[in-house]
N, CA, C and O atoms as a Tripos MOL2 file, in Angstrom:
@<TRIPOS>MOLECULE
protein
  284   283    71     0     0
PROTEIN
NO_CHARGES

@<TRIPOS>ATOM
      1 N           0.5660   -4.0460    3.1830 N.3       1 MET1
      2 CA          1.1450   -4.5260    1.9800 C.3       1 MET1
      3 C           2.6300   -4.2740    2.0320 C.2       1 MET1
      4 O           3.0640   -3.1240    2.0950 O.2       1 MET1
      5 N           3.3860   -5.2910    2.0090 N.am      2 ASP2
      6 CA          4.8740   -5.1370    2.0180 C.3       2 ASP2
      7 C           5.3040   -4.8410    0.5080 C.2       2 ASP2
      8 O           4.9390   -5.5370   -0.4390 O.2       2 ASP2
      9 N           6.0640   -3.8030    0.4120 N.am      3 ILE3
     10 CA          6.5020   -3.3960   -1.0710 C.3       3 ILE3
     11 C           7.3880   -4.3210   -1.5960 C.2       3 ILE3
     12 O           7.2780   -4.6310   -2.7820 O.2       3 ILE3
     13 N           8.3510   -4.8690   -0.8180 N.am      4 GLN4
     14 CA          9.3210   -5.8150   -1.2760 C.3       4 GLN4
     15 C           8.9890   -7.2350   -0.9590 C.2       4 GLN4
     16 O           9.3090   -7.7010    0.1340 O.2       4 GLN4
     17 N           8.3630   -7.9480   -1.8560 N.am      5 MET5
     18 CA          8.0240   -9.3580   -1.6770 C.3       5 MET5
     19 C           8.7160  -10.1300   -2.7650 C.2       5 MET5
     20 O           9.0410   -9.5280   -3.7890 O.2       5 MET5
     21 N           8.9630  -11.3840   -2.6330 N.am      6 SER6
     22 CA          9.8070  -12.1530   -3.4750 C.3       6 SER6
     23 C           9.1730  -12.4120   -4.8320 C.2       6 SER6
     24 O           9.8260  -12.2150   -5.8570 O.2       6 SER6
     25 N           7.8380  -12.8780   -4.8710 N.am      7 VAL7
     26 CA          7.2430  -13.3650   -6.1480 C.3       7 VAL7
     27 C           6.6650  -12.0760   -6.8580 C.2       7 VAL7
     28 O           6.9800  -11.8210   -8.0210 O.2       7 VAL7
     29 N           5.8550  -11.3140   -6.1660 N.am      8 MET8
     30 CA          5.1800  -10.2070   -6.6660 C.3       8 MET8
     31 C           5.3840   -9.0540   -5.7780 C.2       8 MET8
     32 O           5.0570   -9.1970   -4.6010 O.2       8 MET8
     33 N           5.8890   -7.9050   -6.1750 N.am      9 ASP9
     34 CA          6.0450   -6.7850   -5.2270 C.3       9 ASP9
     35 C           4.6750   -6.1210   -4.8740 C.2       9 ASP9
     36 O           3.6290   -6.3150   -5.4940 O.2       9 ASP9
     37 N           4.8270   -5.3450   -3.8350 N.am     10 GLY10
     38 CA          3.4780   -4.7850   -3.2680 C.3      10 GLY10
     39 C           2.8020   -3.8650   -4.2350 C.2      10 GLY10
     40 O           1.5810   -3.7200   -4.1700 O.2      10 GLY10
     41 N           3.5350   -3.2230   -5.1460 N.am     11 ILE11
     42 CA          2.9440   -2.3270   -6.1450 C.3      11 ILE11
     43 C           2.1040   -3.2610   -7.1780 C.2      11 ILE11
     44 O           0.9350   -2.9980   -7.4620 O.2      11 ILE11
     45 N           2.7210   -4.2440   -7.6500 N.am     12 GLU12
     46 CA          1.9630   -5.2040   -8.5420 C.3      12 GLU12
     47 C           0.8300   -5.8310   -7.9410 C.2      12 GLU12
     48 O          -0.2130   -6.0070   -8.5700 O.2      12 GLU12
     49 N           0.9970   -6.2010   -6.6690 N.am     13 ALA13
     50 CA         -0.0350   -6.9970   -5.9820 C.3      13 ALA13
     51 C          -1.2610   -5.9680   -5.7460 C.2      13 ALA13
     52 O          -2.4140   -6.3840   -5.8590 O.2      13 ALA13
     53 N          -1.0270   -4.7780   -5.4540 N.am     14 THR14
     54 CA         -1.9830   -3.7810   -5.3120 C.3      14 THR14
     55 C          -2.7760   -3.4860   -6.6350 C.2      14 THR14
     56 O          -3.9920   -3.2900   -6.6210 O.2      14 THR14
     57 N          -2.0370   -3.4660   -7.7510 N.am     15 LYS15
     58 CA         -2.6460   -3.2510   -9.0180 C.3      15 LYS15
     59 C          -3.4900   -4.4050   -9.3060 C.2      15 LYS15
     60 O          -4.5500   -4.1810   -9.8910 O.2      15 LYS15
     61 N          -3.1940   -5.5970   -8.9910 N.am     16 GLU16
     62 CA         -3.9800   -6.8520   -9.1460 C.3      16 GLU16
     63 C          -5.2820   -6.7670   -8.2840 C.2      16 GLU16
     64 O          -6.3970   -7.0200   -8.7410 O.2      16 GLU16
     65 N          -5.0550   -6.4130   -7.0860 N.am     17 ILE17
     66 CA         -6.2080   -6.3190   -6.1670 C.3      17 ILE17
     67 C          -7.2490   -5.2510   -6.7000 C.2      17 ILE17
     68 O          -8.4520   -5.5120   -6.7480 O.2      17 ILE17
     69 N          -6.7550   -4.1090   -7.0720 N.am     18 ARG18
     70 CA         -7.6700   -2.9870   -7.7140 C.3      18 ARG18
     71 C          -8.2160   -3.4410   -8.9810 C.2      18 ARG18
     72 O          -9.3320   -3.0110   -9.2730 O.2      18 ARG18
     73 N          -7.6510   -4.2110   -9.7680 N.am     19 LYS19
     74 CA         -8.2700   -4.8400  -10.9710 C.3      19 LYS19
     75 C          -9.3850   -5.7430  -10.6320 C.2      19 LYS19
     76 O         -10.4700   -5.6560  -11.2060 O.2      19 LYS19
     77 N          -9.1320   -6.6250   -9.6930 N.am     20 TYR20
     78 CA        -10.1420   -7.6370   -9.2880 C.3      20 TYR20
     79 C         -11.2810   -6.9220   -8.7200 C.2      20 TYR20
     80 O         -12.4130   -7.2710   -9.0540 O.2      20 TYR20
     81 N         -11.0920   -5.8530   -7.8070 N.am     21 GLU21
     82 CA        -12.2460   -5.1200   -7.4400 C.3      21 GLU21
     83 C         -13.1030   -4.4890   -8.3900 C.2      21 GLU21
     84 O         -14.3250   -4.4920   -8.2390 O.2      21 GLU21
     85 N         -12.4680   -3.8840   -9.4750 N.am     22 ARG22
     86 CA        -13.1220   -3.2590  -10.5580 C.3      22 ARG22
     87 C         -13.9680   -4.2910  -11.2950 C.2      22 ARG22
     88 O         -15.1680   -4.1210  -11.5090 O.2      22 ARG22
     89 N         -13.2660   -5.3980  -11.6830 N.am     23 GLU23
     90 CA        -13.9080   -6.4130  -12.4440 C.3      23 GLU23
     91 C         -15.1370   -7.0720  -11.8240 C.2      23 GLU23
     92 O         -16.0710   -7.4820  -12.5130 O.2      23 GLU23
     93 N         -15.0930   -7.1650  -10.3670 N.am     24 ASN24
     94 CA        -16.1380   -7.8440   -9.8210 C.3      24 ASN24
     95 C         -17.0580   -6.8480   -8.9380 C.2      24 ASN24
     96 O         -17.7880   -7.2340   -8.0250 O.2      24 ASN24
     97 N         -16.9070   -5.4940   -9.3580 N.am     25 ASN25
     98 CA        -17.7310   -4.4590   -8.6220 C.3      25 ASN25
     99 C         -17.7290   -4.5160   -7.2200 C.2      25 ASN25
    100 O         -18.7720   -4.3950   -6.5780 O.2      25 ASN25
    101 N         -16.5380   -4.7060   -6.6540 N.am     26 LEU26
    102 CA        -16.4560   -4.8060   -5.2850 C.3      26 LEU26
    103 C         -15.9860   -3.4360   -4.6610 C.2      26 LEU26
    104 O         -15.3370   -2.6070   -5.2980 O.2      26 LEU26
    105 N         -16.3640   -3.2920   -3.4060 N.am     27 LYS27
    106 CA        -15.8920   -2.1670   -2.6670 C.3      27 LYS27
    107 C         -14.3800   -2.0700   -2.5150 C.2      27 LYS27
    108 O         -13.7210   -3.0880   -2.3050 O.2      27 LYS27
    109 N         -13.7960   -0.8250   -2.6210 N.am     28 ARG28
    110 CA        -12.3490   -0.7160   -2.6220 C.3      28 ARG28
    111 C         -11.8560   -0.9650   -1.1830 C.2      28 ARG28
    112 O         -12.3020   -0.2400   -0.2940 O.2      28 ARG28
    113 N         -11.0440   -1.8530   -0.9120 N.am     29 ILE29
    114 CA        -10.3920   -2.0320    0.5330 C.3      29 ILE29
    115 C          -9.2630   -1.0150    0.6500 C.2      29 ILE29
    116 O          -8.7290   -0.5130   -0.3390 O.2      29 ILE29
    117 N          -8.9190   -0.7320    1.9280 N.am     30 LYS30
    118 CA         -7.8590    0.1340    2.1840 C.3      30 LYS30
    119 C          -6.5180   -0.7580    2.1350 C.2      30 LYS30
    120 O          -6.4070   -1.8860    2.6150 O.2      30 LYS30
    121 N          -5.5160   -0.0220    1.4540 N.am     31 ILE31
    122 CA         -4.1880   -0.7490    1.4560 C.3      31 ILE31
    123 C          -3.1670    0.2090    2.0410 C.2      31 ILE31
    124 O          -3.0160    1.3540    1.6140 O.2      31 ILE31
    125 N          -2.5070   -0.2920    2.9930 N.am     32 ILE32
    126 CA         -1.3410    0.5260    3.5590 C.3      32 ILE32
    127 C          -0.0430   -0.2700    3.2590 C.2      32 ILE32
    128 O           0.1230   -1.4270    3.6470 O.2      32 ILE32
    129 N           0.8930    0.4570    2.5170 N.am     33 ALA33
    130 CA          2.1390   -0.0810    2.1280 C.3      33 ALA33
    131 C           3.1950    0.1110    3.2850 C.2      33 ALA33
    132 O           3.3290    1.1620    3.9130 O.2      33 ALA33
    133 N           3.8830   -0.9690    3.4720 N.am     34 ILE34
    134 CA          4.9210   -0.8520    4.4680 C.3      34 ILE34
    135 C           6.3420   -1.0470    3.6530 C.2      34 ILE34
    136 O           6.5700   -2.0380    2.9600 O.2      34 ILE34
    137 N           7.1180   -0.1250    3.8100 N.am     35 THR35
    138 CA          8.2620   -0.0770    2.9940 C.3      35 THR35
    139 C           9.4650    0.4610    3.5780 C.2      35 THR35
    140 O           9.3580    1.2690    4.5000 O.2      35 THR35
    141 N          10.6870    0.0820    3.1180 N.am     36 ALA36
    142 CA         11.9920    0.5760    3.6030 C.3      36 ALA36
    143 C          12.3440    1.7670    2.6270 C.2      36 ALA36
    144 O          13.2120    2.5880    2.9260 O.2      36 ALA36
    145 N          11.6890    1.8200    1.5420 N.am     37 TYR37
    146 CA         11.9150    2.9320    0.5560 C.3      37 TYR37
    147 C          11.3620    4.1450    1.0070 C.2      37 TYR37
    148 O          10.2010    4.1770    1.4130 O.2      37 TYR37
    149 N          12.0830    5.1580    0.9770 N.am     38 ALA38
    150 CA         11.6140    6.5440    1.2840 C.3      38 ALA38
    151 C          12.2970    7.5070    0.3590 C.2      38 ALA38
    152 O          12.7750    8.5560    0.7900 O.2      38 ALA38
    153 N          12.3480    7.1710   -0.8880 N.am     39 MET39
    154 CA         12.9510    8.0260   -1.8270 C.3      39 MET39
    155 C          11.9940    9.0840   -2.5370 C.2      39 MET39
    156 O          10.7930    8.8170   -2.5700 O.2      39 MET39
    157 N          12.4050   10.1440   -3.0480 N.am     40 LEU40
    158 CA         11.5880   11.0330   -3.6580 C.3      40 LEU40
    159 C          10.9730   10.3880   -4.7940 C.2      40 LEU40
    160 O          11.6350    9.7200   -5.5890 O.2      40 LEU40
    161 N           9.5970   10.5850   -4.9060 N.am     41 GLY41
    162 CA          8.8020    9.9960   -5.9480 C.3      41 GLY41
    163 C           8.1360    8.6940   -5.5740 C.2      41 GLY41
    164 O           7.2400    8.2350   -6.2830 O.2      41 GLY41
    165 N           8.5470    8.0910   -4.4840 N.am     42 ASP42
    166 CA          7.9220    6.8310   -4.2020 C.3      42 ASP42
    167 C           6.4920    7.0240   -3.7280 C.2      42 ASP42
    168 O           5.6440    6.2090   -4.0920 O.2      42 ASP42
    169 N           6.1820    7.9810   -2.9900 N.am     43 GLN43
    170 CA          4.7830    8.3280   -2.6170 C.3      43 GLN43
    171 C           3.9120    8.3720   -3.7760 C.2      43 GLN43
    172 O           2.8950    7.6800   -3.8120 O.2      43 GLN43
    173 N           4.2860    9.2290   -4.8350 N.am     44 GLU44
    174 CA          3.4560    9.1780   -5.9800 C.3      44 GLU44
    175 C           3.2890    7.8900   -6.7540 C.2      44 GLU44
    176 O           2.2460    7.6360   -7.3570 O.2      44 GLU44
    177 N           4.3360    7.0830   -6.7270 N.am     45 LYS45
    178 CA          4.2790    5.7560   -7.3100 C.3      45 LYS45
    179 C           3.2900    4.8030   -6.5420 C.2      45 LYS45
    180 O           2.5310    4.0170   -7.1090 O.2      45 LYS45
    181 N           3.3870    4.9580   -5.2890 N.am     46 PHE46
    182 CA          2.5330    4.1490   -4.3590 C.3      46 PHE46
    183 C           0.9540    4.4590   -4.6550 C.2      46 PHE46
    184 O           0.1030    3.6080   -4.9130 O.2      46 PHE46
    185 N           0.7690    5.7760   -4.5630 N.am     47 TYR47
    186 CA         -0.6550    6.3080   -4.7380 C.3      47 TYR47
    187 C          -1.1440    6.0370   -6.1670 C.2      47 TYR47
    188 O          -2.3330    5.7580   -6.3210 O.2      47 TYR47
    189 N          -0.3500    6.0940   -7.1870 N.am     48 LYS48
    190 CA         -0.7290    5.8360   -8.5140 C.3      48 LYS48
    191 C          -1.1430    4.3420   -8.6530 C.2      48 LYS48
    192 O          -2.0570    4.0380   -9.4210 O.2      48 LYS48
    193 N          -0.5020    3.4330   -7.9430 N.am     49 ALA49
    194 CA         -0.7300    1.9510   -8.1100 C.3      49 ALA49
    195 C          -2.0860    1.7000   -7.3510 C.2      49 ALA49
    196 O          -2.7270    0.6820   -7.6130 O.2      49 ALA49
    197 N          -2.5140    2.5590   -6.4620 N.am     50 GLY50
    198 CA         -3.8630    2.3910   -5.7370 C.3      50 GLY50
    199 C          -3.6400    2.1940   -4.2820 C.2      50 GLY50
    200 O          -4.5990    1.9370   -3.5540 O.2      50 GLY50
    201 N          -2.4130    2.3000   -3.8060 N.am     51 ILE51
    202 CA         -2.2460    2.2300   -2.3970 C.3      51 ILE51
    203 C          -2.7660    3.4580   -1.7500 C.2      51 ILE51
    204 O          -2.5440    4.5420   -2.2880 O.2      51 ILE51
    205 N          -3.4530    3.3860   -0.6180 N.am     52 ASP52
    206 CA         -4.1580    4.3950    0.1180 C.3      52 ASP52
    207 C          -3.1600    5.2740    0.9810 C.2      52 ASP52
    208 O          -3.2330    6.5020    0.9710 O.2      52 ASP52
    209 N          -2.2600    4.6060    1.7000 N.am     53 GLU53
    210 CA         -1.2680    5.2880    2.4760 C.3      53 GLU53
    211 C          -0.0760    4.3770    2.6080 C.2      53 GLU53
    212 O          -0.0630    3.2340    2.1520 O.2      53 GLU53
    213 N           0.9270    4.9410    3.2570 N.am     54 TYR54
    214 CA          2.1260    4.1550    3.3500 C.3      54 TYR54
    215 C           2.9310    4.5750    4.6230 C.2      54 TYR54
    216 O           2.8260    5.7050    5.1000 O.2      54 TYR54
    217 N           3.7360    3.6140    5.1460 N.am     55 ILE55
    218 CA          4.5740    3.9420    6.3760 C.3      55 ILE55
    219 C           5.8390    3.2490    6.1060 C.2      55 ILE55
    220 O           5.9240    2.1480    5.5630 O.2      55 ILE55
    221 N           6.9220    4.0460    6.5670 N.am     56 LYS56
    222 CA          8.2600    3.6890    6.2930 C.3      56 LYS56
    223 C           8.8070    2.8350    7.6070 C.2      56 LYS56
    224 O           8.5270    3.0950    8.7770 O.2      56 LYS56
    225 N           9.5800    1.8490    7.1790 N.am     57 LYS57
    226 CA         10.3190    0.9250    8.1510 C.3      57 LYS57
    227 C          11.4900    1.7500    8.5920 C.2      57 LYS57
    228 O          11.9990    2.4970    7.7560 O.2      57 LYS57
    229 N          12.0040    1.7000    9.8800 N.am     58 PRO58
    230 CA         11.2910    1.0360   10.9030 C.3      58 PRO58
    231 C          10.1230    1.9980   11.4290 C.2      58 PRO58
    232 O          10.2660    3.2190   11.3710 O.2      58 PRO58
    233 N           9.0210    1.4360   11.9200 N.am     59 TYR59
    234 CA          7.9470    2.2200   12.5200 C.3      59 TYR59
    235 C           7.6340    1.5820   13.8040 C.2      59 TYR59
    236 O           7.9460    0.4400   14.1400 O.2      59 TYR59
    237 N           6.9130    2.5450   14.5530 N.am     60 LYS60
    238 CA          6.3820    2.1360   15.8720 C.3      60 LYS60
    239 C           4.9830    1.6980   15.7480 C.2      60 LYS60
    240 O           4.2450    2.1710   14.8840 O.2      60 LYS60
    241 N           4.6040    0.8100   16.5870 N.am     61 SER61
    242 CA          3.1980    0.2730   16.5250 C.3      61 SER61
    243 C           2.2190    1.2620   16.5560 C.2      61 SER61
    244 O           1.2450    1.2000   15.8060 O.2      61 SER61
    245 N           2.3990    2.2530   17.4250 N.am     62 ASN62
    246 CA          1.3610    3.3110   17.5200 C.3      62 ASN62
    247 C           1.3110    4.1280   16.2100 C.2      62 ASN62
    248 O           0.2420    4.6120   15.8370 O.2      62 ASN62
    249 N           2.4270    4.2860   15.5200 N.am     63 GLU63
    250 CA          2.2820    5.0050   14.1390 C.3      63 GLU63
    251 C           1.3800    4.2340   13.2460 C.2      63 GLU63
    252 O           0.4860    4.7820   12.6000 O.2      63 GLU63
    253 N           1.6380    2.8630   13.2110 N.am     64 LEU64
    254 CA          0.6830    2.0950   12.2690 C.3      64 LEU64
    255 C          -0.6980    2.0640   12.7540 C.2      64 LEU64
    256 O          -1.6020    2.1260   11.9210 O.2      64 LEU64
    257 N          -0.9790    1.9720   14.0480 N.am     65 LEU65
    258 CA         -2.3010    2.0870   14.5890 C.3      65 LEU65
    259 C          -3.0180    3.3140   14.2120 C.2      65 LEU65
    260 O          -4.2000    3.2990   13.8680 O.2      65 LEU65
    261 N          -2.2740    4.4130   14.2810 N.am     66 ASN66
    262 CA         -2.8780    5.7570   14.0110 C.3      66 ASN66
    263 C          -3.1670    5.8610   12.5870 C.2      66 ASN66
    264 O          -4.1470    6.5030   12.2110 O.2      66 ASN66
    265 N          -2.3310    5.2380   11.7100 N.am     67 LEU67
    266 CA         -2.6010    5.3650   10.2830 C.3      67 LEU67
    267 C          -3.9010    4.4930    9.8420 C.2      67 LEU67
    268 O          -4.6970    4.8200    8.9620 O.2      67 LEU67
    269 N          -3.9490    3.3310   10.6240 N.am     68 ILE68
    270 CA         -5.1660    2.5140   10.3250 C.3      68 ILE68
    271 C          -6.4980    3.1640   10.8890 C.2      68 ILE68
    272 O          -7.5540    3.0270   10.2720 O.2      68 ILE68
    273 N          -6.4320    3.7990   11.9470 N.am     69 GLU69
    274 CA         -7.5440    4.6200   12.4550 C.3      69 GLU69
    275 C          -7.8770    5.7650   11.4550 C.2      69 GLU69
    276 O          -9.0430    6.0960   11.2380 O.2      69 GLU69
    277 N          -6.8390    6.3400   10.8720 N.am     70 LYS70
    278 CA         -7.1000    7.4910    9.9120 C.3      70 LYS70
    279 C          -7.8220    6.9900    8.7050 C.2      70 LYS70
    280 O          -8.6810    7.6960    8.1780 O.2      70 LYS70
    281 N          -7.5370    5.8790    8.2680 N.am     71 LEU71
    282 CA         -8.3130    5.2660    7.0980 C.3      71 LEU71
    283 C          -9.4890    4.6610    7.4290 C.2      71 LEU71
    284 O         -10.1820    4.1400    6.5560 O.2      71 LEU71
@<TRIPOS>BOND
     1     1     2 1
     2     2     3 1
     3     3     4 2
     4     3     5 am
     5     5     6 1
     6     6     7 1
     7     7     8 2
     8     7     9 am
     9     9    10 1
    10    10    11 1
    11    11    12 2
    12    11    13 am
    13    13    14 1
    14    14    15 1
    15    15    16 2
    16    15    17 am
    17    17    18 1
    18    18    19 1
    19    19    20 2
    20    19    21 am
    21    21    22 1
    22    22    23 1
    23    23    24 2
    24    23    25 am
    25    25    26 1
    26    26    27 1
    27    27    28 2
    28    27    29 am
    29    29    30 1
    30    30    31 1
    31    31    32 2
    32    31    33 am
    33    33    34 1
    34    34    35 1
    35    35    36 2
    36    35    37 am
    37    37    38 1
    38    38    39 1
    39    39    40 2
    40    39    41 am
    41    41    42 1
    42    42    43 1
    43    43    44 2
    44    43    45 am
    45    45    46 1
    46    46    47 1
    47    47    48 2
    48    47    49 am
    49    49    50 1
    50    50    51 1
    51    51    52 2
    52    51    53 am
    53    53    54 1
    54    54    55 1
    55    55    56 2
    56    55    57 am
    57    57    58 1
    58    58    59 1
    59    59    60 2
    60    59    61 am
    61    61    62 1
    62    62    63 1
    63    63    64 2
    64    63    65 am
    65    65    66 1
    66    66    67 1
    67    67    68 2
    68    67    69 am
    69    69    70 1
    70    70    71 1
    71    71    72 2
    72    71    73 am
    73    73    74 1
    74    74    75 1
    75    75    76 2
    76    75    77 am
    77    77    78 1
    78    78    79 1
    79    79    80 2
    80    79    81 am
    81    81    82 1
    82    82    83 1
    83    83    84 2
    84    83    85 am
    85    85    86 1
    86    86    87 1
    87    87    88 2
    88    87    89 am
    89    89    90 1
    90    90    91 1
    91    91    92 2
    92    91    93 am
    93    93    94 1
    94    94    95 1
    95    95    96 2
    96    95    97 am
    97    97    98 1
    98    98    99 1
    99    99   100 2
   100    99   101 am
   101   101   102 1
   102   102   103 1
   103   103   104 2
   104   103   105 am
   105   105   106 1
   106   106   107 1
   107   107   108 2
   108   107   109 am
   109   109   110 1
   110   110   111 1
   111   111   112 2
   112   111   113 am
   113   113   114 1
   114   114   115 1
   115   115   116 2
   116   115   117 am
   117   117   118 1
   118   118   119 1
   119   119   120 2
   120   119   121 am
   121   121   122 1
   122   122   123 1
   123   123   124 2
   124   123   125 am
   125   125   126 1
   126   126   127 1
   127   127   128 2
   128   127   129 am
   129   129   130 1
   130   130   131 1
   131   131   132 2
   132   131   133 am
   133   133   134 1
   134   134   135 1
   135   135   136 2
   136   135   137 am
   137   137   138 1
   138   138   139 1
   139   139   140 2
   140   139   141 am
   141   141   142 1
   142   142   143 1
   143   143   144 2
   144   143   145 am
   145   145   146 1
   146   146   147 1
   147   147   148 2
   148   147   149 am
   149   149   150 1
   150   150   151 1
   151   151   152 2
   152   151   153 am
   153   153   154 1
   154   154   155 1
   155   155   156 2
   156   155   157 am
   157   157   158 1
   158   158   159 1
   159   159   160 2
   160   159   161 am
   161   161   162 1
   162   162   163 1
   163   163   164 2
   164   163   165 am
   165   165   166 1
   166   166   167 1
   167   167   168 2
   168   167   169 am
   169   169   170 1
   170   170   171 1
   171   171   172 2
   172   171   173 am
   173   173   174 1
   174   174   175 1
   175   175   176 2
   176   175   177 am
   177   177   178 1
   178   178   179 1
   179   179   180 2
   180   179   181 am
   181   181   182 1
   182   182   183 1
   183   183   184 2
   184   183   185 am
   185   185   186 1
   186   186   187 1
   187   187   188 2
   188   187   189 am
   189   189   190 1
   190   190   191 1
   191   191   192 2
   192   191   193 am
   193   193   194 1
   194   194   195 1
   195   195   196 2
   196   195   197 am
   197   197   198 1
   198   198   199 1
   199   199   200 2
   200   199   201 am
   201   201   202 1
   202   202   203 1
   203   203   204 2
   204   203   205 am
   205   205   206 1
   206   206   207 1
   207   207   208 2
   208   207   209 am
   209   209   210 1
   210   210   211 1
   211   211   212 2
   212   211   213 am
   213   213   214 1
   214   214   215 1
   215   215   216 2
   216   215   217 am
   217   217   218 1
   218   218   219 1
   219   219   220 2
   220   219   221 am
   221   221   222 1
   222   222   223 1
   223   223   224 2
   224   223   225 am
   225   225   226 1
   226   226   227 1
   227   227   228 2
   228   227   229 am
   229   229   230 1
   230   230   231 1
   231   231   232 2
   232   231   233 am
   233   233   234 1
   234   234   235 1
   235   235   236 2
   236   235   237 am
   237   237   238 1
   238   238   239 1
   239   239   240 2
   240   239   241 am
   241   241   242 1
   242   242   243 1
   243   243   244 2
   244   243   245 am
   245   245   246 1
   246   246   247 1
   247   247   248 2
   248   247   249 am
   249   249   250 1
   250   250   251 1
   251   251   252 2
   252   251   253 am
   253   253   254 1
   254   254   255 1
   255   255   256 2
   256   255   257 am
   257   257   258 1
   258   258   259 1
   259   259   260 2
   260   259   261 am
   261   261   262 1
   262   262   263 1
   263   263   264 2
   264   263   265 am
   265   265   266 1
   266   266   267 1
   267   267   268 2
   268   267   269 am
   269   269   270 1
   270   270   271 1
   271   271   272 2
   272   271   273 am
   273   273   274 1
   274   274   275 1
   275   275   276 2
   276   275   277 am
   277   277   278 1
   278   278   279 1
   279   279   280 2
   280   279   281 am
   281   281   282 1
   282   282   283 1
   283   283   284 2
@<TRIPOS>SUBSTRUCTURE
     1 MET1         2 RESIDUE 1 A MET
     2 ASP2         6 RESIDUE 1 A ASP
     3 ILE3        10 RESIDUE 1 A ILE
     4 GLN4        14 RESIDUE 1 A GLN
     5 MET5        18 RESIDUE 1 A MET
     6 SER6        22 RESIDUE 1 A SER
     7 VAL7        26 RESIDUE 1 A VAL
     8 MET8        30 RESIDUE 1 A MET
     9 ASP9        34 RESIDUE 1 A ASP
    10 GLY10       38 RESIDUE 1 A GLY
    11 ILE11       42 RESIDUE 1 A ILE
    12 GLU12       46 RESIDUE 1 A GLU
    13 ALA13       50 RESIDUE 1 A ALA
    14 THR14       54 RESIDUE 1 A THR
    15 LYS15       58 RESIDUE 1 A LYS
    16 GLU16       62 RESIDUE 1 A GLU
    17 ILE17       66 RESIDUE 1 A ILE
    18 ARG18       70 RESIDUE 1 A ARG
    19 LYS19       74 RESIDUE 1 A LYS
    20 TYR20       78 RESIDUE 1 A TYR
    21 GLU21       82 RESIDUE 1 A GLU
    22 ARG22       86 RESIDUE 1 A ARG
    23 GLU23       90 RESIDUE 1 A GLU
    24 ASN24       94 RESIDUE 1 A ASN
    25 ASN25       98 RESIDUE 1 A ASN
    26 LEU26      102 RESIDUE 1 A LEU
    27 LYS27      106 RESIDUE 1 A LYS
    28 ARG28      110 RESIDUE 1 A ARG
    29 ILE29      114 RESIDUE 1 A ILE
    30 LYS30      118 RESIDUE 1 A LYS
    31 ILE31      122 RESIDUE 1 A ILE
    32 ILE32      126 RESIDUE 1 A ILE
    33 ALA33      130 RESIDUE 1 A ALA
    34 ILE34      134 RESIDUE 1 A ILE
    35 THR35      138 RESIDUE 1 A THR
    36 ALA36      142 RESIDUE 1 A ALA
    37 TYR37      146 RESIDUE 1 A TYR
    38 ALA38      150 RESIDUE 1 A ALA
    39 MET39      154 RESIDUE 1 A MET
    40 LEU40      158 RESIDUE 1 A LEU
    41 GLY41      162 RESIDUE 1 A GLY
    42 ASP42      166 RESIDUE 1 A ASP
    43 GLN43      170 RESIDUE 1 A GLN
    44 GLU44      174 RESIDUE 1 A GLU
    45 LYS45      178 RESIDUE 1 A LYS
    46 PHE46      182 RESIDUE 1 A PHE
    47 TYR47      186 RESIDUE 1 A TYR
    48 LYS48      190 RESIDUE 1 A LYS
    49 ALA49      194 RESIDUE 1 A ALA
    50 GLY50      198 RESIDUE 1 A GLY
    51 ILE51      202 RESIDUE 1 A ILE
    52 ASP52      206 RESIDUE 1 A ASP
    53 GLU53      210 RESIDUE 1 A GLU
    54 TYR54      214 RESIDUE 1 A TYR
    55 ILE55      218 RESIDUE 1 A ILE
    56 LYS56      222 RESIDUE 1 A LYS
    57 LYS57      226 RESIDUE 1 A LYS
    58 PRO58      230 RESIDUE 1 A PRO
    59 TYR59      234 RESIDUE 1 A TYR
    60 LYS60      238 RESIDUE 1 A LYS
    61 SER61      242 RESIDUE 1 A SER
    62 ASN62      246 RESIDUE 1 A ASN
    63 GLU63      250 RESIDUE 1 A GLU
    64 LEU64      254 RESIDUE 1 A LEU
    65 LEU65      258 RESIDUE 1 A LEU
    66 ASN66      262 RESIDUE 1 A ASN
    67 LEU67      266 RESIDUE 1 A LEU
    68 ILE68      270 RESIDUE 1 A ILE
    69 GLU69      274 RESIDUE 1 A GLU
    70 LYS70      278 RESIDUE 1 A LYS
    71 LEU71      282 RESIDUE 1 A LEU
């Protein structure tokens, strides 16, 4: 999930996905945020929105693969 998107940011999109999962009694999918933001407090904001993990840009492909495997 890209945090910075033009129509709906990644936090709002994640909240909508989580709402849809709850309303339809669906299994929670894993969401990894990809962000250029790395400010203090962002991690808490992401987790509160329902994001499972995040990775900061720029990242190496093996870092993303390791995160996917972790989840």
